[in-house]
C-alpha positions as CSV (number, residue, x, y, z in Angstrom):
1,M,14.1,0.3,-55.7
2,S,15.4,-3.2,-55.7
3,A,14.9,-5.8,-58.4
4,G,12.4,-7.7,-56.3
5,Q,10.1,-4.7,-56.0
6,S,10.4,-4.0,-59.7
7,L,9.3,-7.6,-60.5
8,R,6.4,-7.4,-58.0
9,R,5.1,-4.2,-59.5
10,G,5.5,-5.3,-63.1
11,Y,8.1,-2.8,-64.1
12,A,10.6,-5.4,-65.1
13,Y,8.3,-6.5,-67.9
14,G,7.2,-3.0,-68.9
15,V,3.6,-3.6,-67.9
16,N,1.4,-1.3,-66.0
17,P,0.2,-3.0,-62.8
18,A,-3.3,-1.7,-63.4
19,V,-3.5,-3.9,-66.5
20,H,-3.5,-7.0,-64.2
21,S,-6.0,-5.9,-61.7
22,G,-9.4,-4.4,-61.4
23,P,-13.0,-5.5,-61.7
24,A,-12.6,-7.1,-65.2
25,L,-10.0,-9.5,-63.9
26,A,-12.1,-10.4,-60.9
27,R,-15.1,-11.2,-63.1
28,H,-13.0,-13.4,-65.3
29,K,-11.5,-15.3,-62.3
30,A,-15.0,-15.7,-60.8
31,S,-16.4,-17.2,-64.1
32,T,-13.4,-19.5,-64.4
33,D,-13.9,-20.7,-60.8
34,M,-17.6,-21.4,-61.5
35,V,-16.8,-23.4,-64.7
36,S,-14.2,-25.4,-62.8
37,L,-16.7,-26.0,-60.0
38,I,-19.3,-27.3,-62.4
39,V,-16.8,-29.5,-64.2
40,M,-15.6,-31.0,-60.9
41,A,-19.2,-31.6,-59.7
42,T,-20.1,-33.3,-63.0
43,L,-17.0,-35.6,-62.8
44,I,-17.8,-36.6,-59.2
45,F,-21.4,-37.3,-60.2
46,V,-20.4,-39.5,-63.1
47,I,-17.9,-41.4,-61.0
48,V,-20.4,-42.0,-58.3
49,A,-23.1,-43.1,-60.8
50,V,-20.7,-45.5,-62.5
51,A,-19.4,-46.9,-59.2
52,S,-22.9,-47.5,-57.8
53,D,-24.2,-49.5,-60.8
54,P,-22.6,-52.9,-61.3
55,V,-23.3,-53.1,-65.0
56,L,-21.8,-49.6,-65.7
57,A,-18.8,-50.4,-63.4
58,A,-18.1,-53.6,-65.4
59,S,-18.4,-51.8,-68.7
60,A,-16.1,-49.0,-67.5
61,G,-13.6,-51.6,-66.2
62,R,-13.6,-53.3,-69.6
63,I,-13.2,-50.0,-71.5
64,L,-10.4,-48.8,-69.3
65,G,-8.7,-52.2,-69.4
66,T,-8.8,-52.2,-73.2
67,A,-7.6,-48.6,-73.4
68,W,-4.7,-49.4,-71.0
69,S,-3.6,-52.5,-72.9
70,D,-3.8,-50.6,-76.2
71,A,-1.7,-47.8,-74.8
72,I,0.9,-50.2,-73.5
73,G,1.0,-52.0,-76.9
74,F,1.4,-48.6,-78.7
75,I,4.3,-47.6,-76.4
76,A,5.9,-51.0,-76.8
77,Q,5.7,-50.7,-80.6
78,L,7.2,-47.2,-80.5
79,V,10.1,-48.3,-78.3
80,S,10.8,-51.4,-80.4
81,R,11.5,-49.3,-83.6
């Protein structure tokens, strides 16, 4: 058996391949995928809501501008030391 086959089967790490497969792993992956989908949908909804309202867009622009300038100032202060 070559080294590549050993790595693929998990023998190089001393792990039984059955540990990394099966229904429990599939359920965990499915729940992680669902959480990721919900987070992405929420982010898109918030971005669209902020972009469609001029007052919220101006507020978000001011907040991001302030945060950006503060971050640049902080980095400049660290570099100047």
